[in-house]
N, C-alpha and C positions, 0 to 999 in steps of 0.2 A: 581652430586647429585643436587636434586630440592626440592620444598616444596610441600605439599599437595594440597595447593590452586591452584597450576598450573597445575594440573591434569585435563585432559578433560573428559567429560562424557563418560562412558563405557570403560575407561582405569583402568588397575590395576597396584599396585605397592607394595612394601615392605618397611616397616618403617626402616629407618636407624638410627633414634636418635630424641629427643627433643631438641629444642633450647630454650623452656621456662622455667621459674624457678617458684617456690612457689607453690601456690594452683592449678594454672591452669595446671602446669606439672602434679602434683597429680591426677587432675581431668582425664585428658588425658590418664594417665596411667591406671586409673580405667576404662575408656572405652575399654581398650584393645589395645591402642597404645604403644606397646613395640617393642623393636627391633626384626626384623624378622617377624613381623605379616603383612599378606596380607591385602590390603585394596583395594576396589573397589569404583570408582567414579560413584555413581547409577544415580544421577539425581540433576541438578542445577534448582533452582528456577528461575522464569522468570526475576527477577532482579539481579540474579547472586550471592546472598548471602541470607540464607545459602546453603550449599551444602549437599545432603544426600549421606553418604558413607556407604558401607557394611564392617563391622569389625567383624569377629568372628561369623558370622551367625546374627549379629544385625544390624539394619538400624540407624545410628546415623546422626544427622544434625549438622553441625559445622559452626560456622562464618568464614568468611574468615581471620579475625585477628587471630583467634586460629588456623586454619588449616595452616596458613604461618609459625608457628613455629615447625610443624611436617616434618621432613626430610625424603624424600623417595628415593629409588633407582629403 
């Protein structure tokens, strides 16, 4: 298992869980990052942070700090 921030551009994975707590956990869940959801790494910014992910038909940009708390398989 690894985290969302380690994904390469063009790669897909499935959410295995969240390692965050509190408000950020709730926000990630509201964005659709729940266990079993497919996530596609669409595009990394030139500086590498944030990264655009495809989640349930929406494009969401996440900072590396937040993406590292999303565990994927």
